[in-house]
C-alpha positions in Angstrom: -33.0 -17.3 32.9 -29.8 -15.3 33.1 -30.0 -11.8 31.5 -26.8 -10.5 30.0 -26.3 -6.8 30.2 -24.8 -5.1 27.1 -23.5 -1.7 27.5 -23.8 0.0 24.2 -21.1 2.6 24.7 -18.5 -0.2 25.7 -19.6 -2.4 22.6 -19.4 0.4 20.3 -15.7 1.5 21.3 -14.5 -1.8 21.4 -15.8 -2.5 17.9 -14.7 0.9 16.3 -11.2 -0.1 17.7 -11.0 -3.4 16.5 -12.6 -2.6 12.9 -10.0 0.3 12.6 -7.1 -2.1 13.2 -8.6 -4.7 10.8 -9.0 -2.0 8.1 -5.4 -0.7 8.9 -3.9 -4.1 8.6 -5.6 -4.7 5.2 -4.1 -1.4 4.0 -0.4 -2.3 5.1 -0.7 -5.8 3.6 -2.1 -4.4 0.1 0.4 -1.5 0.3 -2.6 1.0 -0.2 -2.4 4.5 1.1 -5.9 6.0 2.0 -6.9 8.8 4.4 -7.2 7.8 8.1 -10.3 9.3 8.2 -11.8 7.1 5.6 -10.4 4.0 7.7 -12.0 5.7 10.9 -15.4 5.9 8.8 -15.5 2.4 7.7 -14.7 1.1 11.3 -17.6 3.5 12.5 -19.9 1.8 10.1 -19.1 -1.7 11.5 -19.3 -0.6 15.1 -22.7 0.8 14.7 -23.7 -2.3 13.1 -22.4 -4.3 16.0 -24.7 -2.1 18.3 -27.5 -2.1 16.1 -27.4 -6.3 15.9 -27.8 -6.7 19.5 -30.8 -4.4 19.8 -34.3 -5.8 20.2 -36.0 -6.7 17.2 -33.1 -6.7 15.0 -32.1 -10.3 14.8 -32.3 -10.1 11.0 -29.1 -8.3 11.2 -27.3 -11.3 12.5 -27.7 -13.4 9.1 -24.6 -13.9 7.3 -25.4 -12.4 4.3 -26.0 -9.2 6.0 -22.7 -9.5 8.0 -20.9 -10.0 4.4 -22.6 -7.2 3.2 -21.4 -4.9 5.7 -18.2 -6.1 5.4 -18.0 -5.1 1.7 -19.6 -1.9 2.7 -16.9 -1.4 5.2 -14.2 -1.9 2.4 -15.8 0.5 0.1 -15.9 3.1 2.7 -12.3 2.7 3.4 -11.1 2.1 -0.1 -13.6 3.0 -2.6 -11.9 4.2 -5.8 -8.7 1.8 -5.3 -7.7 -0.1 -8.5 -7.8 -3.5 -6.7 -10.8 -3.1 -4.7 -11.6 -6.9 -5.0 -8.3 -7.8 -3.9 -8.7 -5.3 -0.8 -12.1 -7.0 0.0 -10.7 -10.4 0.0 -7.7 -9.7 2.2 -10.1 -7.8 4.6 -12.3 -10.9 5.3 -9.1 -13.0 5.6 -7.5 -10.6 8.2 -10.9 -10.6 9.9 -10.8 -14.5 10.1 -7.3 -14.7 11.0 -8.0 -12.3 14.0 -10.0 -14.8 15.9 -11.8 -13.5 18.9 -12.0 -10.0 17.3 -15.3 -8.5 16.9 -15.6 -8.0 13.5 -14.3 -11.2 12.5 -16.9 -13.1 14.4 -19.5 -10.6 13.2 -18.7 -11.2 9.5 -18.0 -15.0 9.6 -19.5 -16.3 12.9 -22.6 -16.8 14.4 -24.5 -16.4 17.8 -24.3 -13.8 20.3 -20.6 -13.7 20.7 -20.7 -9.9 21.6 -21.2 -11.0 25.2 -17.9 -12.5 25.1 -16.0 -9.6 23.8 -17.5 -7.4 26.3 -15.9 -9.5 29.2 -12.3 -9.2 27.5 -10.5 -5.9 28.1 -10.1 -3.4 25.6 -6.1 -3.5 26.3 -5.8 -6.9 25.9 -7.7 -6.9 22.6 -5.2 -4.1 21.4 -2.3 -6.4 22.3 -3.6 -9.3 20.7 -4.2 -7.3 17.4 -0.7 -5.9 17.6 0.8 -9.6 17.8 -1.6 -10.7 15.0 -0.5 -7.7 12.7 3.2 -8.5 13.2 2.7 -12.1 12.3 0.3 -11.5 9.1 2.8 -8.8 8.1 5.8 -11.0 8.2 3.7 -14.1 6.5 2.4 -11.6 3.6 6.1 -10.2 3.3 7.7 -13.5 2.9 5.1 -14.8 0.6 5.8 -11.7 -1.4 9.5 -12.3 -1.6 8.9 -16.0 -2.4 6.8 -15.0 -5.7 9.7 -12.3 -6.3 7.4 -9.4 -5.9 6.3 -7.0 -2.9 7.1 -3.5 -1.5 10.8 -2.7 -0.6 12.6 0.2 0.8 14.7 1.9 -2.0 17.5 4.6 -1.1 19.2 6.6 -3.8 22.3 8.8 -3.2 24.0 11.1 -6.1 26.5 13.9 -5.5 25.7 14.3 -1.8 21.9 14.2 -2.2 19.7 11.4 -1.2 16.3 10.1 -1.3 14.4 7.3 0.3 11.0 5.8 -1.2 8.9 2.7 -1.3 9.2 0.6 -4.5 7.3 -2.1 -6.1 9.2 -5.3 -6.9 7.7 -6.0 -10.3 7.7 -9.5 -11.6 6.7 -8.1 -15.0 9.6 -5.3 -15.1 12.3 -6.9 -17.4 13.8 -3.2 -18.5 17.4 -3.2 -18.9 20.1 -0.9 -20.9 20.6 -2.7 -24.2 24.1 -1.5 -24.3 25.3 -2.9 -20.9 22.5 -5.2 -19.6 22.1 -3.0 -16.4 18.9 -3.6 -14.8 16.8 -0.3 -14.7 14.5 1.3 -11.9 11.7 3.4 -13.2 10.7 6.2 -10.8 8.5 9.4 -11.4 10.3 12.7 -11.5 8.1 14.3 -8.6 9.3 11.5 -6.3 12.9 12.0 -7.1 13.0 15.8 -6.4 15.7 15.8 -3.5 18.0 14.0 -5.9 18.5 16.7 -8.1 20.1 20.3 -8.0 17.6 23.1 -8.8 18.5 23.6 -12.2 18.6 19.9 -13.2 15.2 19.6 -11.3 13.7 22.4 -13.5 15.0 20.7 -16.7 13.9 17.1 -16.0 10.3 18.2 -14.9 10.0 19.5 -18.4 9.6 15.6 -19.5 6.0 16.1 -18.7 5.7 18.8 -21.5 8.7 18.3 -23.9 10.2 15.5 -25.9 12.8 13.5 -24.0 15.3 13.8 -26.5 15.1 17.7 -26.4 15.2 17.3 -22.6 18.6 15.3 -23.0 20.0 18.0 -25.1 19.5 20.5 -22.4 20.7 18.5 -19.8 23.8 18.1 -21.9 25.0 21.3 -21.4 24.9 21.3 -17.6 24.4 17.8 -16.1 26.9 18.2 -13.4 28.2 14.5 -14.0 24.9 12.8 -13.9 25.7 11.4 -17.3 22.0 11.1 -18.6 21.2 8.7 -21.3 18.2 7.3 -23.3 16.7 3.9 -22.5 14.3 2.1 -25.0 11.2 0.7 -23.5 7.8 -0.8 -24.8 4.5 -1.1 -22.9 0.9 -1.7 -23.2 0.0 0.8 -26.1 3.8 2.0 -26.3 6.0 1.0 -28.9 9.6 2.5 -29.4 9.3 4.8 -26.3 12.3 6.3 -24.7 13.1 6.9 -20.9 15.8 9.4 -19.9 18.0 7.6 -17.3 21.4 8.0 -15.3 23.3 5.7 -13.0 23.2 7.1 -9.3 26.2 7.0 -7.2 24.8 4.3 -4.8 21.7 2.4 -4.6 20.4 0.3 -1.6 17.5 -1.9 -1.9 16.0 -3.4 1.6 19.6 -2.7 3.0 21.4 -4.3 0.1 23.9 -2.5 -2.1 22.6 -2.5 -5.6 24.7 0.1 -6.9 25.2 0.1 -10.7 21.4 0.1 -11.9 20.2 2.5 -13.9 17.5 4.9 -12.6 14.9 5.9 -15.4 12.8 8.9 -15.1 9.0 9.0 -15.6 7.1 12.0 -16.4 4.2 10.9 -14.0 4.2 8.6 -10.8 4.4 5.1 -11.2 1.7 4.5 -8.7 -1.9 5.5 -9.1 -2.6 5.6 -5.6 0.8 6.7 -4.2 1.4 3.2 -2.8 4.9 3.1 -4.1 7.0 5.6 -6.0 9.4 3.2 -7.9 9.4 -0.1 -10.1 12.2 -2.7 -9.8 12.6 -5.8 -11.7 12.1 -8.8 -9.9 
């Protein structure tokens, strides 16, 4: 009988690197922001499992049920508290399966003592393979998102010599337009637009969190510095007859394409619960 020597430190190191990349790719695909320490914690959990699974008297850890359970706990460790935790979990398993040959992909979805194979592959080659896989998966998901009319895009706003760049969600359910001109309306949180405003304007628009939007518009009419603020009606779940403060920036660029002419509406609060994006665009 040929005995396979397993070096626990090497097994742990390879697994923690691969697990971290898997979780990072999941976060990128789902456009979720999470502390890197949480990703590292989830990766370490999976690495400890991989080591435990090859120790004597731990054959039960190689069952499919245990592997799936460990994968779910890893996702909860890295992304617990996110609004779309089920989607994150499914994407994590899909990414793990797509990265064939990765330790965690085999640990979660495969069977047998595959860890021996991974120990014979250099860490450098695994990282290069994962880097290539990450690029491919990102391109595939972005193309799918564009085909559906959704996804994350880069938004650049300029006005009066000031500018700000941010990530925006192309929301297929956002059909907000100016009823007077028919112009599409972008919605962004005031806090994410700070670089776009002069100090006195910023101080006034920040009051949207405390004051009625009409009162804020009246205050801005005294010194709006050519921003030409107006009100745009909107409706949402639980809101009927609402009004948003808006103006037309000098220049709007979406993913490198000039979209100048749209209105920018100010939301008192951020439009994203987890900070994954800072603005909402109509599809």
